[in-house]
C-alpha positions, 0 to 999 in steps of 0.5 A: 499499499502506498504512503498516501493510501496508508495516510487516509486509512489511518485518518479514517481509523482515527475518525472511526475511533473518535466517533465510537468514543462519543457513541460509547459516551452516549451509551454510558450517559443516557441523559445529560444537557445537550445530549440531543445536540451531541447526537445530532452532530454525530448523526450528521458526520456519519450521514454526510459520509454516507451521502458522499459515498453515494455521490461517489458511486453515482447512486441517486440515493445521495439526494434522498438522505437528509444530512441532519437526520438523527439516529439512535445510539444503536443505529449510530454504531452500525452506521459508523461500522458500516461506513468505515468499511465502505470508505476503507474499501474505497481507499484500498482499491488499488485499481483507482487512483486517489488523484482520479477525478470524480464527477458528481451532481450538486443538489441544483443539478449542476456538476462538479469534479474533484480528485478522490483524495480531496473528498477523503480529506473533506470528510476527515476535516468535516468530522473533526470540526463537528466533533469539536462542536460536540466537545464544546457542548459536552463541556457546557454540560459539565463533562470533561470529554474533549475528543477533538484534541486528543491523540489516538491512544497507543492501545488503539493498535494504530501507528502514525508515521510522520515523514517529511 
């Protein structure tokens, strides 16, 4: 596997780990101030990943999904796992270049194109942005849980290599 694919694979592993940490928190804490908002943001992160996947494969379902649909804890667990597997399949597909141009339709009917790596990058940044918002809500709720700025723990069985 080339370095760029390995890099995106690690980012998506981190994304899954981060989402799972929040989902586990929702399981442990069935009631806290701003829980609904926190769950809505995690639902949004996952639904946007689903929308982009359907756009990528040219599936009309992309336009039918509500990016702000809300899901239960059990649904979030399943969505996180399934979407992670789909995106890793995209990243690991050696027959496709991460530089390949992807052509998609916008909601207004116009078309857009961008390289696959840019879509992957967008999904990671988008998820991290909303997890930072969740962290703010958690702190306002009196919970000191800031997933947005924590490195992946060493026991998560991942390695990060930083090369110049």
